[in-house]
C-alpha positions in Angstrom: -12.8 4.4 75.8 -9.6 2.4 76.3 -10.8 -0.1 73.7 -11.3 2.7 71.2 -7.8 4.0 71.8 -6.4 0.6 71.4 -8.3 0.1 68.1 -7.2 3.6 66.9 -3.5 2.8 67.8 -3.7 -0.5 66.0 -5.2 1.0 62.9 -3.4 4.3 63.0 -2.0 4.2 59.5 -5.3 3.2 57.9 -7.1 5.9 59.9 -4.6 8.6 58.8 -4.9 7.4 55.2 -8.7 7.5 55.5 -8.6 11.0 57.0 -6.4 12.5 54.2 -8.6 10.8 51.6 -11.7 12.3 53.3 -10.3 15.8 53.2 -9.3 15.4 49.5 -12.7 13.9 48.7 -14.6 16.8 50.4 -12.6 19.4 48.4 -13.3 17.6 45.1 -17.0 17.0 45.9 -17.5 20.6 46.9 -16.0 21.9 43.7 -18.0 19.5 41.5 -21.3 20.2 43.4 -20.8 24.0 43.2 -20.0 23.7 39.5 -23.2 21.7 38.9 -25.6 23.6 41.3 -24.1 27.1 41.5 -25.4 27.0 45.1 -22.9 27.2 48.0 -25.1 25.6 50.6 -26.1 22.7 48.4 -22.5 22.2 47.5 -21.5 22.2 51.1 -24.2 19.8 52.1 -23.4 17.3 49.3 -19.7 17.6 49.8 -20.0 16.7 53.5 -22.6 13.9 53.2 -21.3 11.8 50.4 -17.5 11.7 51.4 -18.4 10.9 55.0 -20.2 7.8 53.9 -17.4 7.0 51.5 -14.7 7.4 54.2 -16.4 4.9 56.5 -16.8 2.5 53.6 -13.2 3.0 52.5 -11.9 2.1 56.0 -13.8 -1.2 56.1 -12.8 -1.8 52.4 -9.1 -1.5 53.4 -9.5 -3.8 56.4 -11.2 -6.4 54.3 -8.4 -6.4 51.7 -5.8 -6.6 54.5 -7.6 -9.7 55.8 -7.7 -11.2 52.3 -4.0 -10.6 51.8 -3.1 -12.0 55.2 -5.2 -15.1 54.5 -3.6 -15.5 51.1 -0.1 -15.2 52.5 -0.9 -17.7 55.3 -2.4 -20.2 52.9 0.5 -19.9 50.4 3.0 -20.4 53.2 1.1 -23.5 54.4 1.0 -24.8 50.9 4.7 -24.3 50.4 5.4 -26.1 53.6 3.3 -29.1 52.6 4.8 -29.4 49.2 8.4 -28.7 50.1 10.9 -31.6 49.8 11.8 -33.3 53.1 15.1 -32.3 54.6 17.9 -34.8 54.0 
């Protein structure tokens, strides 16, 4: 449990962003599903299932892009160090 808390604290911003995206996505999905089906229960089911899967995927998508940007910054920093002129 402590490990989960540590992970949640470390990724707090991404988790909050994911949570607000999830609520917005459920609202939009419910409205679209109801407009298409005219059935409240079908709309509710679809609006909970699809955004839940999307929210999990979004969290990992954000983590992957953060890793890419970190690696890119590290490699460009290393490249600049290697190509920089020696100090006089």
